[in-house]
C-alpha positions in Angstrom: -51.6 -44.4 -36.7 -48.2 -45.5 -38.8 -48.9 -46.1 -42.2 -46.8 -48.9 -44.3 -47.3 -50.9 -47.7 -46.1 -54.2 -48.2 -44.9 -56.4 -51.4 -42.8 -59.4 -51.8 -40.2 -60.2 -54.4 -40.0 -63.3 -56.3 -37.0 -64.4 -54.1 -39.1 -64.3 -51.2 -37.8 -61.0 -49.4 -40.5 -59.0 -47.8 -40.4 -55.6 -48.0 -42.6 -53.3 -46.0 -42.5 -48.8 -46.9 -43.3 -46.6 -44.5 -43.7 -43.1 -45.9 -43.1 -39.7 -44.1 -42.4 -36.4 -45.9 -41.8 -34.8 -43.1 -37.9 -35.5 -43.0 -35.3 -35.3 -45.6 -33.7 -38.7 -44.5 -34.3 -42.1 -45.3 -34.0 -45.3 -43.4 -33.0 -48.9 -44.6 -33.5 -51.7 -42.2 -32.7 -55.5 -42.9 -33.7 -58.0 -40.6 -32.5 -61.4 -40.4 -34.8 -64.3 -39.0 -31.4 -65.5 -36.9 -30.7 -65.1 -33.6 -28.6 -67.0 -31.1 -31.4 -69.4 -30.3 -30.7 -70.9 -33.9 -27.0 -71.8 -33.4 -25.7 -75.2 -32.6 -25.0 -75.9 -29.1 -21.7 -76.8 -29.9 -20.9 -73.8 -31.9 -22.7 -70.9 -30.2 -21.9 -66.9 -30.4 -22.0 -67.3 -34.3 -24.7 -64.3 -34.7 -22.8 -62.0 -32.8 -19.8 -62.7 -34.7 -21.7 -62.2 -38.0 -22.7 -58.9 -36.4 -19.1 -58.1 -36.6 -18.1 -59.7 -40.0 -21.1 -57.9 -41.9 -18.9 -54.8 -41.7 -15.7 -56.3 -42.9 -16.5 -55.5 -46.6 -18.4 -57.5 -49.2 -17.0 -58.9 -52.6 -17.4 -55.5 -54.3 -17.4 -53.0 -51.6 -14.2 -53.3 -49.6 -15.1 -50.6 -47.0 -18.7 -50.6 -46.1 -18.6 -47.5 -43.7 -16.4 -45.4 -46.0 -19.0 -45.7 -48.8 -21.8 -44.8 -46.4 -20.1 -41.8 -45.1 -19.1 -40.7 -48.2 -23.1 -40.7 -49.2 -23.8 -39.0 -45.7 -25.2 -41.7 -43.8 -24.6 -43.6 -40.3 -25.2 -47.1 -39.2 -25.4 -49.6 -36.6 -26.5 -53.1 -35.9 -27.7 -55.6 -33.1 -28.1 -59.2 -32.1 -30.5 -60.7 -29.9 -31.2 -64.6 -29.2 -34.1 -64.1 -31.6 -33.1 -62.1 -34.6 -30.3 -59.9 -36.0 -31.0 -56.4 -37.5 -28.7 -54.2 -39.4 -30.0 -50.5 -40.3 -28.6 -47.3 -41.4 -29.7 -43.7 -42.2 -28.9 -41.2 -44.9 -30.0 -38.2 -47.1 -33.2 -39.7 -49.1 -31.1 -38.4 -52.3 -28.7 -41.1 -51.6 -31.1 -43.7 -51.3 -29.8 -45.9 -54.1 -26.5 -46.2 -52.0 -28.1 -47.9 -48.9 -29.8 -50.5 -51.5 -26.2 -50.9 -53.0 -24.6 -51.1 -49.9 -27.0 -54.1 -48.1 -27.8 -56.0 -51.0 -24.2 -56.6 -51.7 -23.2 -58.0 -48.6 -26.2 -60.0 -48.5 -25.4 -61.6 -52.0 -21.4 -61.7 -51.5 -20.4 -61.2 -48.0 -16.5 -60.9 -48.1 -15.1 -64.2 -46.2 -11.3 -64.8 -45.4 -9.0 -65.9 -42.9 -7.9 -62.5 -42.3 -11.3 -60.7 -41.6 -12.4 -63.7 -39.7 -9.3 -63.4 -37.3 -9.5 -59.9 -37.0 -13.3 -60.1 -35.6 -12.6 -63.0 -33.7 -10.1 -61.0 -31.8 -12.5 -58.6 -31.4 -15.4 -60.9 -29.7 -13.0 -62.8 -27.7 -12.0 -59.7 -26.2 -15.5 -58.4 -25.9 -16.2 -61.8 -24.3 -13.5 -61.2 -21.5 -14.2 -57.8 -20.9 -17.7 -57.7 -20.4 -18.6 -61.3 -19.3 -15.7 -63.0 -17.4 -13.4 -59.9 -16.1 -16.4 -57.8 -15.0 -18.0 -57.8 -11.9 -21.1 -60.1 -12.0 -20.4 -60.2 -15.6 -21.3 -64.2 -15.8 -24.6 -63.7 -13.7 -26.9 -64.3 -17.0 -24.7 -67.0 -18.4 -25.4 -68.9 -14.9 -29.3 -67.7 -14.8 -30.4 -68.8 -18.4 -28.5 -72.1 -17.9 -30.1 -72.6 -14.5 -33.7 -71.6 -15.8 -33.4 -73.2 -19.5 -33.1 -77.0 -19.6 -33.6 -77.8 -23.2 -34.5 -74.3 -25.4 -31.6 -72.4 -26.5 -32.3 -69.3 -24.5 -29.8 -71.1 -21.9 -27.0 -69.1 -23.7 -26.7 -65.5 -24.3 -25.9 -63.8 -28.3 -22.0 -63.4 -27.1 -22.2 -67.5 -26.9 -22.2 -70.3 -24.1 -18.3 -70.9 -23.9 -15.3 -68.8 -24.9 -13.7 -71.4 -27.3 -16.6 -71.7 -29.6 -15.8 -68.7 -31.4 -12.4 -69.1 -30.6 -12.4 -72.4 -32.8 -14.7 -71.3 -35.4 -13.5 -72.2 -38.8 -13.8 -70.1 -42.2 -15.9 -73.2 -43.3 -18.3 -73.1 -40.2 -18.5 -69.4 -40.8 -19.7 -69.9 -44.7 -22.1 -72.6 -43.8 -24.0 -70.4 -41.4 -24.2 -67.5 -43.6 -25.7 -69.5 -46.4 -28.2 -71.1 -44.1 -29.5 -67.8 -42.3 -28.4 -64.9 -44.8 -31.0 -64.9 -47.8 -33.7 -62.8 -49.3 -36.0 -66.0 -48.2 -34.9 -65.4 -44.5 -34.7 -61.7 -44.6 -37.4 -58.4 -44.0 -36.6 -55.3 -45.7 -37.8 -51.8 -44.3 -37.6 -48.6 -45.8 -38.9 -45.5 -44.4 -38.5 -41.5 -44.6 -39.1 -39.3 -47.6 -39.7 -42.4 -50.1 -41.9 -43.8 -52.3 -43.2 -47.1 -52.9 -42.8 -47.3 -56.2 -39.2 -46.0 -56.1 -38.6 -48.8 -53.2 -40.1 -51.3 -55.2 -37.7 -50.2 -58.3 -34.6 -50.1 -56.0 -35.7 -53.3 -54.4 -36.4 -55.2 -57.7 -32.9 -54.0 -58.9 -30.6 -54.4 -56.0 -32.3 -57.2 -54.0 -34.2 -59.4 -56.9 -31.4 -61.0 -58.2 -30.1 -62.5 -55.7 -30.9 -65.9 -55.4 -33.6 -66.8 -52.6 -31.8 -69.5 -50.8 -33.4 -71.9 -48.8 -36.1 -70.8 -46.3 -34.6 -71.8 -42.9 -36.8 -74.0 -40.8 -36.9 -73.5 -37.2 -37.2 -76.5 -34.9 -36.4 -75.8 -31.6 -37.0 -78.0 -28.5 -39.8 -76.4 -26.5 -39.1 -75.9 -22.7 -41.1 -77.7 -20.4 -42.9 -76.2 -17.8 -40.6 -75.9 -14.6 -42.0 -78.0 -11.5 -39.6 -77.4 -8.7 -37.5 -74.3 -7.7 -33.8 -73.9 -9.3 -31.0 -72.7 -7.1 -27.5 -71.9 -7.5 -25.2 -69.9 -5.0 -21.9 -68.3 -6.2 -19.1 -66.3 -5.0 -16.7 -63.8 -6.6 -14.7 -60.8 -5.9 -17.6 -58.4 -6.3 -18.4 -55.3 -4.3 -21.8 -56.2 -2.8 -23.9 -59.5 -2.4 -26.7 -59.9 -5.0 -29.9 -61.3 -5.8 -31.1 -62.8 -9.0 -34.6 -64.3 -9.6 -36.4 -65.1 -12.5 -39.6 -66.6 -13.6 -41.2 -68.2 -16.8 -43.7 -66.3 -18.6 -45.0 -66.3 -22.3 -43.9 -65.7 -25.2 -44.0 -61.9 -27.1 -47.0 -62.7 -28.8 -48.8 -64.3 -25.8 -52.0 -62.8 -24.9 -50.5 -62.1 -21.5 -47.8 -60.2 -22.9 -49.2 -56.7 -22.1 -50.3 -57.5 -19.0 -46.8 -58.9 -17.9 -45.4 -55.9 -19.2 -47.4 -53.8 -16.8 -46.4 -55.9 -13.8 -43.0 -55.6 -14.1 -43.5 -51.6 -14.4 -45.6 -51.9 -11.3 -42.7 -53.9 -9.6 -40.0 -52.0 -10.6 -40.4 -49.4 -13.4 -38.0 -46.9 -11.8 -37.9 -44.4 -8.6 -41.9 -44.5 -8.4 -42.2 -48.3 -8.6 -43.2 -50.7 -5.6 -40.0 -52.4 -5.0 -38.0 -49.3 -5.3 -40.1 -47.4 -2.7 -40.3 -50.3 -0.1 -37.1 -51.9 -0.5 -34.4 -49.3 -1.7 -35.8 -46.0 0.1 -38.2 -47.1 2.8 -36.5 -50.2 4.1 -32.9 -49.6 2.6 -32.4 -53.3 2.3 -31.0 -52.7 -1.4 -29.0 -50.4 -3.0 -30.8 -50.7 -6.2 -33.3 -53.1 -7.6 -34.8 -53.9 -11.0 -38.0 -55.8 -12.7 -38.1 -56.7 -16.2 -38.5 -59.2 -19.0 -36.8 -60.5 -22.1 -40.0 -60.1 -24.4 -38.5 -62.9 -26.3 -40.1 -64.6 -29.5 -40.5 -68.0 -27.4 -41.8 -68.2 -23.7 -38.8 -66.1 -21.8 -38.2 -64.9 -18.4 -39.2 -62.0 -15.9 -36.6 -61.2 -13.3 -36.1 -59.3 -10.4 -32.5 -58.6 -9.3 -30.8 -56.3 -6.7 -27.8 -55.4 -5.0 -28.2 -55.7 -1.4 -27.0 -52.9 1.1 -24.0 -53.7 2.9 -24.7 -55.9 6.4 -27.9 -57.1 5.0 -28.4 -60.6 4.1 -29.4 -62.0 0.4 -32.2 -64.1 2.5 -33.6 -61.2 4.1 -33.5 -59.3 0.9 -35.2 -62.4 -0.7 -37.8 -62.7 2.1 -38.8 -58.8 1.5 -39.3 -59.3 -2.0 -41.3 -62.1 -1.5 -43.5 -60.1 0.7 -44.0 -57.8 -1.9 -44.7 -60.2 -4.2 -47.5 -61.7 -2.1 -49.2 -57.8 -1.9 -49.7 -57.8 -5.8 -51.0 -61.7 -6.0 -53.5 -60.9 -3.3 -54.8 -57.3 -3.7 -56.1 -55.4 -6.8 -54.0 -52.5 -8.1 -55.4 -49.3 -7.6 -56.9 -47.6 -10.5 -54.5 -44.7 -10.1 -51.4 -46.9 -9.9 -52.6 -48.8 -12.7 -53.3 -45.7 -14.6 -49.6 -44.3 -14.1 -48.1 -47.3 -15.6 -50.6 -47.4 -18.5 -49.7 -43.8 -19.2 -45.8 -44.4 -18.9 -46.3 -47.3 -21.6 -48.0 -44.7 -23.8 -45.4 -41.9 -23.3 -42.8 -44.3 -24.3 -44.6 -46.0 -27.6 -45.0 -42.3 -28.1 -41.5 -41.4 -27.7 -40.1 -44.5 -29.9 -42.5 -43.3 -32.9 -40.5 -40.0 -33.2 -37.5 -41.5 -34.4 -37.7 -42.8 -37.9 -35.2 -45.6 -37.3 -37.2 -47.1 -34.4 -40.4 -46.7 -36.8 -38.5 -48.9 -39.5 -37.3 -51.4 -36.5 -40.7 -52.0 -35.2 -42.1 -52.6 -38.3 -39.4 -54.9 -39.0 -40.0 -56.7 -35.8 -43.8 -57.0 -35.6 -43.5 -58.1 -39.5 -41.2 -61.2 -37.9 -43.4 -61.4 -35.2 -46.3 -62.2 -37.8 -48.1 -58.9 -37.5 -46.6 -55.5 -38.8 -50.3 -54.0 -37.9 -49.1 -54.5 -34.4 -47.4 -51.7 -34.5 -50.6 -49.6 -34.3 -52.5 -52.1 -31.8 -50.1 -52.0 -28.8 -51.5 -48.9 -27.2 -54.9 -50.4 -27.1 -53.7 -53.6 -25.6 -52.1 -52.1 -23.0 -55.2 -49.6 -22.2 -57.6 -53.0 -22.0 -55.5 -54.4 -19.2 -57.3 -55.0 -16.0 -56.5 -54.8 -12.4 -57.8 -58.5 -11.8 -55.5 -59.5 -15.1 -52.8 -58.0 -13.1 -53.8 -60.0 -10.2 -54.4 -63.3 -11.5 -51.4 -63.2 -14.0 -49.3 -62.4 -10.8 -50.8 -65.7 -8.8 -49.8 -67.8 -12.0 -46.5 -66.8 -12.6 -45.1 -65.9 -8.8 -44.9 -69.5 -7.4 -41.8 -71.0 -6.1 -41.7 -74.2 -8.5 -41.4 -71.5 -11.7 -38.7 -69.8 -9.8 -34.6 -69.7 -10.4 -32.7 -68.1 -7.8 -29.1 -67.1 -7.8 -27.3 -66.0 -4.9 -24.2 -63.9 -5.8 -22.1 -63.6 -2.7 -19.1 -61.2 -2.4 -16.0 -63.6 -1.3 
C-alpha cells in the first residue's frame, strides 16, 4: 500500500505528497497535462521540442543543470502522446532548491531565438538519426497514420513532419507554452523523506504566486471504429523483411485494460510467450517477435511485430500469427499459464514500486487519469482477470476489420 496525501493551491496546482522515511532523498515530479495529441496538426513535435527547451534555463536561473548538480541532484524528462513529465531527485535537505528550479521555469522559461535555434537543431538531428536514417525507423510514422484517420495519435511525439519543428517561430513556441505549461494544467508530486506540512509551505512559497493560467480544454476528434482492414506495403534498404500488425483497443481507464495487458503477455511477453515459443524457437519463422500495447489515455493500439528469418515470406509469417491468434480466441487459457502472467505483472509492480522516482511518477500519472488511488488497485485488477475474459476480449480485438497491417520488405 502506497500512502499519500493531496491538496490543491489556489492557482489550481494539484499537489500529492508521499512520505518515505527510509530514504535520505526526495523526488519532485512535475507532470504537465499536454502531449503530442494536443498539437496543431500543422505544428507537430512541439511537446518534444519543449522537453529540450525546458532545460535551456529560465529567467532567473540561466543554467538549470548546474544549479541542480551543486545541490547533489539529477534529473530527466520524457514526453508521450498524452503527457509531459519532468522529474528530479536530490538529498532531502536541498528540497527547496528543487522547488526553486521547477517553479521558475513554470513561471518564466527563458525564450530566445538562440535557445530555440539550439534546441531545434538537436530535435532535427534526432528526427533524422532515429526516424529517417535508421532501418525501420519510420515504421510507426506509417503505422499510426494507417491505423488512425482522425485522432491525433496518428503522429509520434517527435512530430509528423520534420519541417514543423524546422519552421517553428519564437511566437509559435511562446503561444504553446502559455496554453499548456501553467499551474492549472499541472500536477506536482513530492516523495521521499519529506512531510506534508513542509511540502505545503514550499509549494505555497514557490508555486503559489504563479498565475493559474487558463485551464486547457481538450476537445479531440474521436476515432471512429475501424470497419475494414487497412494495409500498406513499403520497400526500403533494411536487413530483413518485417511484419507489423495492430488492432484498436480501449483506453488506459477502460474496464478491459488489465485483460488486454495479460493478453499481450501471453502472446508476446518474453521468451516463454506463445508467439516466441512457436514462431521463433519451434518453427523458426521469425528472428524476433513482440506483442504489446501503448496503454494510452485515449483508445489505443495492440501490436504484434516481427522480423522474418531470411527466406521466409511475410505472408507465411502472417499466416502463422493468425493461427496462434485463433487459439487464444478459441480455447481458454490454462490456469498455470494465466497464473504465470499474473505473477509476472505482480513482480513488475513490486519492482517498480522499489524506486522512489517510479512511485512519484505513477502517482502523477494516476492522478492525471482521474484517480491516484489506482496505484493501490492495480494488483487486484490483474488478479481478477479470468480465462473467459481473455478469450472473449481476444475475439473482439482480433478481427480482420479492426486490423492495420504493414509489410516492410527489404529492397
